[in-house]
Steps between C-alpha positions, in 0.01 A plus 500: 500500500857608558673611177819332400801734524702556191869562542637770275862505589718220617852510647700205636344554849168456343574154334381259752350180571228540743606221689415182681389327800303256707127550457351635818536307819500150355852396590542350151849390396452628135525869468284689248473865431182601692613491857729801440190715464337335803258293290351156567293269277491481123534870406512574137540878521539789758435857432588745777499863591695676777387838605681751722293564808683824582744752335871487532547123498834376408541372141500134619132550569391693194168460307518208252290248326571188291401152401669153531386189327573135572477178294339183614822394693501822695799651304498863396366531152506880475560813705330804339617507149783247547442142413702228670591227249643194671724249325673245734693703764496813289238782499477760236324816604357648185331847467381710204594855560450779245471253209809316602524139630760480767615213737681429821607157606527364857503170673321366803617249760376371829744472791328332780242741641621781269444580137750698301470685175788663306560625145591791282328753266615552156609845357175547299294465819721710728563771239861509613833346407571156640263302715333541840471220743236422754481264787217398741502250790181417684510306832207309666447350848390147582130609445563626152479862597736749342724642752770687312541638147826622369442697186776650273310650211225257459157465648451818684597695198295303264186538697569872581526447879832678532645558158681794639742248664779295350471241777286405792451257788151419621433311821157375616387415856200278577301451813444136604371288218365786298561472128496887431795702629438731799788722415724568200843688515663641183868595501618648176796689349431811295769741376746336722288561810313231704137540580284278720135492599268258672116476471242305702219343296126475578307261272159644406357237266556150356352292224333153514841331460653684794715747304503859628349756253537820703754597773611811669856592600605742774858598593633310793551720811297804393194317378471748219318389181735372231302333212202287416533206256211346309529195275264306269567127452392254241537116532558209272193275505 
């Protein structure tokens, strides 16, 4: 069983809506929140671990673990210790940190084959004066596959995938009709400098629904080991 990660410190870059998408390769017109994580089927929760396969990896590929839960409609219900409370077009991201109850507010909207999240974090959550804003835009192809994710202080930071960066762009390349991406490129800005890396995936195991449960990533060009990801999935009955 993969333990749920507890977030101890949150800054505006960490206040995020782990965001949205078409579910798998169904080509559905209504977007939910599971396709962003490459999921198909009636997934209730996903726990994952990413482990470095070699020393000296860039921060974008650091060790991390976490958990994401979904309601019966496929919408995000929680990410780690953050609950997503939906009311109309507004989402309150609530977390209990050090005995304090803090909140951030965002909205979600669908724009054709894209889903957008944006919002702001209050002063208590950020620990700073004023408010921090965050934006995410996820784009999908005609088969419902995630092809691009523009993330300014949302998903990557919340899940710990590249919380070193204030902004990132992820692009995904597929082979033929495959539902799983063959390659992923991450371009990010850190300390005013741009960093980019591409990995090639090999999928090692899947479950009975067809979701992958283990995959290996190697750096494009060199073939050097990058990381291994494992995930455990539970489904709504």
